[in-house]
N, CA, C and O atoms as CSV, one atom per row, in Angstrom:
chain,resi,resn,atom,element,x,y,z
A,1,MET,N,N,-4.229,-4.247,-12.780
A,1,MET,CA,C,-4.580,-4.853,-11.770
A,1,MET,C,C,-3.107,-4.901,-10.838
A,1,MET,O,O,-1.977,-5.002,-11.316
A,2,LYS,N,N,-3.369,-4.824,-9.757
A,2,LYS,CA,C,-1.347,-4.786,-9.123
A,2,LYS,C,C,-2.135,-6.392,-8.563
A,2,LYS,O,O,-3.281,-6.836,-8.502
A,3,THR,N,N,-0.659,-6.905,-8.209
A,3,THR,CA,C,-1.348,-8.505,-7.045
A,3,THR,C,C,-0.519,-8.437,-5.952
A,3,THR,O,O,0.219,-9.354,-5.594
A,4,THR,N,N,-0.676,-6.854,-5.158
A,4,THR,CA,C,0.021,-7.166,-3.682
A,4,THR,C,C,-0.160,-7.559,-2.926
A,4,THR,O,O,-1.037,-6.716,-2.737
A,5,ASN,N,N,-0.217,-8.090,-2.171
A,5,ASN,CA,C,-0.826,-8.260,-0.351
A,5,ASN,C,C,-0.105,-8.059,0.737
A,5,ASN,O,O,0.068,-9.107,1.359
A,6,PRO,N,N,0.155,-7.564,0.991
A,6,PRO,CA,C,1.590,-6.821,2.214
A,6,PRO,C,C,1.103,-7.770,3.321
A,6,PRO,O,O,1.856,-8.600,3.829
A,7,VAL,N,N,-0.497,-7.581,3.764
A,7,VAL,CA,C,-1.344,-8.337,4.347
A,7,VAL,C,C,-0.590,-9.592,4.782
A,7,VAL,O,O,-0.022,-9.907,5.827
A,8,LYS,N,N,-0.956,-10.708,2.607
A,8,LYS,CA,C,-0.330,-11.981,3.287
A,8,LYS,C,C,0.862,-12.381,4.202
A,8,LYS,O,O,0.739,-13.541,4.593
A,9,SER,N,N,1.066,-12.267,4.285
A,9,SER,CA,C,2.613,-11.753,4.805
A,9,SER,C,C,2.320,-11.276,6.639
A,9,SER,O,O,3.027,-11.526,7.614
A,10,ALA,N,N,1.091,-10.572,6.559
A,10,ALA,CA,C,0.846,-10.189,8.029
A,10,ALA,C,C,0.148,-11.401,8.709
A,10,ALA,O,O,-0.247,-12.330,8.004
A,11,PRO,N,N,0.021,-11.415,9.747
A,11,PRO,CA,C,-0.794,-13.288,10.924
A,11,PRO,C,C,-1.744,-12.156,11.530
A,11,PRO,O,O,-1.704,-11.361,12.469
A,12,GLU,N,N,-3.096,-12.688,9.940
A,12,GLU,CA,C,-4.000,-12.000,10.976
A,12,GLU,C,C,-4.945,-13.164,10.249
A,12,GLU,O,O,-5.342,-13.243,9.087
A,13,PRO,N,N,-5.201,-14.277,11.714
A,13,PRO,CA,C,-6.248,-15.650,11.370
A,13,PRO,C,C,-7.020,-14.731,12.315
A,13,PRO,O,O,-8.069,-14.957,11.712
A,14,ASN,N,N,-7.371,-13.963,13.191
A,14,ASN,CA,C,-8.386,-13.992,13.837
A,14,ASN,C,C,-9.172,-12.620,13.295
A,14,ASN,O,O,-9.875,-12.111,14.167
A,15,MET,N,N,-9.178,-11.524,11.230
A,15,MET,CA,C,-9.270,-11.885,10.825
A,15,MET,C,C,-9.404,-12.223,9.545
A,15,MET,O,O,-9.540,-11.229,8.832
A,16,PRO,N,N,-9.426,-13.761,8.680
A,16,PRO,CA,C,-10.470,-13.926,7.940
A,16,PRO,C,C,-11.225,-13.142,6.813
A,16,PRO,O,O,-10.965,-13.462,5.653
A,17,PHE,N,N,-12.081,-12.203,7.029
A,17,PHE,CA,C,-12.474,-11.801,6.323
A,17,PHE,C,C,-12.050,-10.754,5.790
A,17,PHE,O,O,-12.821,-10.126,5.064
A,18,TRP,N,N,-10.761,-10.302,5.998
A,18,TRP,CA,C,-10.341,-8.706,6.217
A,18,TRP,C,C,-9.721,-8.964,4.311
A,18,TRP,O,O,-9.608,-8.308,3.276
A,19,GLU,N,N,-9.376,-10.928,5.041
A,19,GLU,CA,C,-7.856,-10.398,3.007
A,19,GLU,C,C,-9.475,-10.031,1.822
A,19,GLU,O,O,-9.486,-8.974,1.191
A,20,MET,N,N,-10.238,-10.668,1.743
A,20,MET,CA,C,-12.221,-9.787,1.063
A,20,MET,C,C,-12.014,-8.067,1.496
A,20,MET,O,O,-12.172,-7.019,0.871
A,21,SER,N,N,-11.754,-8.269,2.329
A,21,SER,CA,C,-12.194,-6.298,2.237
A,21,SER,C,C,-10.656,-5.959,1.910
A,21,SER,O,O,-10.864,-4.846,1.427
A,22,ILE,N,N,-9.754,-6.062,1.854
A,22,ILE,CA,C,-8.260,-5.659,0.968
A,22,ILE,C,C,-8.383,-5.463,0.070
A,22,ILE,O,O,-8.098,-4.477,-0.610
A,23,MET,N,N,-9.254,-7.192,-0.326
A,23,MET,CA,C,-9.363,-6.839,-2.633
A,23,MET,C,C,-10.555,-5.570,-2.811
A,23,MET,O,O,-10.771,-4.864,-3.796
A,24,LEU,N,N,-11.258,-5.578,-1.399
A,24,LEU,CA,C,-11.746,-5.234,-1.909
A,24,LEU,C,C,-11.720,-3.851,-2.175
A,24,LEU,O,O,-12.239,-3.265,-3.126
A,25,SER,N,N,-11.129,-3.434,-1.333
A,25,SER,CA,C,-11.048,-1.981,-1.223
A,25,SER,C,C,-9.138,-1.284,-2.502
A,25,SER,O,O,-9.066,-0.421,-3.377
A,26,SER,N,N,-8.138,-2.143,-1.960
A,26,SER,CA,C,-7.735,-1.968,-4.105
A,26,SER,C,C,-8.474,-2.277,-5.035
A,26,SER,O,O,-8.334,-1.548,-6.017
A,27,SER,N,N,-9.552,-3.433,-5.176
A,27,SER,CA,C,-9.968,-2.722,-6.667
A,27,SER,C,C,-10.851,-1.781,-6.760
A,27,SER,O,O,-11.106,-1.453,-7.919
A,28,MET,N,N,-11.799,-0.844,-5.359
A,28,MET,CA,C,-12.166,-0.470,-5.695
A,28,MET,C,C,-11.178,1.571,-5.374
A,28,MET,O,O,-11.243,2.800,-5.405
A,29,ASN,N,N,-10.573,0.578,-5.162
A,29,ASN,CA,C,-8.173,1.914,-4.958
A,29,ASN,C,C,-9.528,3.087,-3.977
A,29,ASN,O,O,-9.785,4.159,-4.524
A,30,GLU,N,N,-10.176,2.789,-2.766
A,30,GLU,CA,C,-10.398,3.695,-2.279
A,30,GLU,C,C,-9.464,3.955,-0.494
A,30,GLU,O,O,-9.666,4.862,0.314
A,31,ILE,N,N,-8.520,2.842,-0.394
A,31,ILE,CA,C,-8.063,3.071,0.301
A,31,ILE,C,C,-6.732,2.774,0.511
A,31,ILE,O,O,-6.894,1.964,1.423
A,32,PRO,N,N,-5.653,2.817,0.366
A,32,PRO,CA,C,-4.469,1.813,-0.662
A,32,PRO,C,C,-4.043,0.449,0.926
A,32,PRO,O,O,-3.990,0.522,2.154
A,33,VAL,N,N,-3.821,-0.735,-0.239
A,33,VAL,CA,C,-3.692,-1.668,1.511
A,33,VAL,C,C,-2.466,-1.470,1.898
A,33,VAL,O,O,-2.508,-1.866,3.063
A,34,GLY,N,N,-1.517,-1.159,1.721
A,34,GLY,CA,C,-0.241,-0.923,2.316
A,34,GLY,C,C,-1.097,0.066,3.820
A,34,GLY,O,O,-1.306,-0.187,5.006
A,35,PHE,N,N,-1.320,1.020,3.064
A,35,PHE,CA,C,-2.172,1.400,4.271
A,35,PHE,C,C,-2.783,0.956,5.528
A,35,PHE,O,O,-2.539,1.266,6.694
A,36,LEU,N,N,-4.166,-0.340,4.683
A,36,LEU,CA,C,-4.101,-1.312,5.813
A,36,LEU,C,C,-4.174,-1.997,6.323
A,36,LEU,O,O,-5.137,-2.245,7.048
A,37,SER,N,N,-2.320,-3.211,6.080
A,37,SER,CA,C,-1.819,-3.561,6.026
A,37,SER,C,C,-0.880,-3.238,7.358
A,37,SER,O,O,-0.598,-4.066,8.224
A,38,ASN,N,N,-0.315,-1.375,7.318
A,38,ASN,CA,C,0.017,-1.369,8.509
A,38,ASN,C,C,-0.251,-0.694,9.717
A,38,ASN,O,O,0.572,-0.228,10.504
A,39,SER,N,N,-1.878,-0.682,9.813
A,39,SER,CA,C,-2.294,-0.037,10.647
A,39,SER,C,C,-3.628,-1.122,11.855
A,39,SER,O,O,-4.809,-0.916,11.572
A,40,GLY,N,N,-3.412,-1.943,12.814
A,40,GLY,CA,C,-4.805,-2.792,13.389
A,40,GLY,C,C,-6.325,-1.793,13.586
A,40,GLY,O,O,-7.489,-1.827,13.186
A,41,ASN,N,N,-5.372,-0.844,14.548
A,41,ASN,CA,C,-7.445,-0.385,14.874
A,41,ASN,C,C,-7.971,0.228,14.040
A,41,ASN,O,O,-9.176,0.060,13.849
A,42,ILE,N,N,-7.010,1.413,13.043
A,42,ILE,CA,C,-7.909,1.752,11.198
A,42,ILE,C,C,-8.428,0.275,10.129
A,42,ILE,O,O,-9.161,0.116,9.153
A,43,LEU,N,N,-7.650,-0.497,10.903
A,43,LEU,CA,C,-8.330,-1.576,9.121
A,43,LEU,C,C,-9.417,-1.969,9.554
A,43,LEU,O,O,-10.175,-2.242,8.624
A,44,ALA,N,N,-10.299,-2.288,11.542
A,44,ALA,CA,C,-11.419,-2.064,11.829
A,44,ALA,C,C,-12.423,-0.894,10.671
A,44,ALA,O,O,-13.179,-0.862,9.701
A,45,LYS,N,N,-11.639,0.001,11.784
A,45,LYS,CA,C,-12.618,1.439,10.652
A,45,LYS,C,C,-13.436,1.361,9.386
A,45,LYS,O,O,-14.620,1.401,9.053
A,46,ALA,N,N,-11.777,1.179,8.623
A,46,ALA,CA,C,-11.911,0.816,7.539
A,46,ALA,C,C,-13.139,0.412,6.840
A,46,ALA,O,O,-14.037,0.944,6.188
A,47,LYS,N,N,-12.644,-1.278,7.438
A,47,LYS,CA,C,-13.052,-2.051,7.154
A,47,LYS,C,C,-15.221,-2.294,6.440
A,47,LYS,O,O,-15.804,-2.773,5.467
A,48,TYR,N,N,-15.687,-1.340,8.186
A,48,TYR,CA,C,-16.820,-1.071,8.463
A,48,TYR,C,C,-16.983,0.785,7.195
A,48,TYR,O,O,-18.019,1.112,6.616
A,49,THR,N,N,-16.267,1.210,7.171
A,49,THR,CA,C,-16.882,2.413,6.343
A,49,THR,C,C,-16.905,2.082,4.669
A,49,THR,O,O,-17.495,2.712,3.792
A,50,ILE,N,N,-16.038,0.847,4.542
A,50,ILE,CA,C,-16.025,0.835,3.379
A,50,ILE,C,C,-16.988,-0.678,2.217
A,50,ILE,O,O,-17.097,-1.020,1.039
A,51,ILE,N,N,-17.562,-1.188,3.936
A,51,ILE,CA,C,-18.328,-1.571,4.457
A,51,ILE,C,C,-20.420,-0.818,3.940
A,51,ILE,O,O,-21.236,-1.069,3.053
A,52,ALA,N,N,-20.368,0.017,5.027
A,52,ALA,CA,C,-21.440,0.846,4.945
A,52,ALA,C,C,-21.293,1.942,3.052
A,52,ALA,O,O,-22.182,2.753,2.792
A,53,THR,N,N,-20.012,1.703,1.965
A,53,THR,CA,C,-19.853,2.887,1.131
A,53,THR,C,C,-19.992,1.775,0.378
A,53,THR,O,O,-20.556,2.130,-0.657
A,54,THR,N,N,-19.749,0.488,0.353
A,54,THR,CA,C,-20.268,-0.176,-1.047
A,54,THR,C,C,-21.645,-0.635,-1.209
A,54,THR,O,O,-22.251,-0.807,-2.267
A,55,THR,N,N,-22.392,-0.954,0.989
A,55,THR,CA,C,-24.227,-1.464,0.814
A,55,THR,C,C,-24.590,-0.129,-0.062
A,55,THR,O,O,-25.287,-0.350,-1.053
A,56,GLY,N,N,-24.119,1.534,0.233
A,56,GLY,CA,C,-25.208,3.069,0.879
A,56,GLY,C,C,-25.897,3.225,2.009
A,56,GLY,O,O,-26.512,4.270,2.217
């Protein structure tokens, strides 16, 4: 298990849910955490994609 959370250092007080999503995506190994923390708009898109994929 990797314990790298570059997003923690990034200021994202607006989206506390993001940390959860990133943990999900990193554990699911679908989307790299670095990529998530790197882009803002794609983040939201990926979030919904992950949720949709998880819920089915």
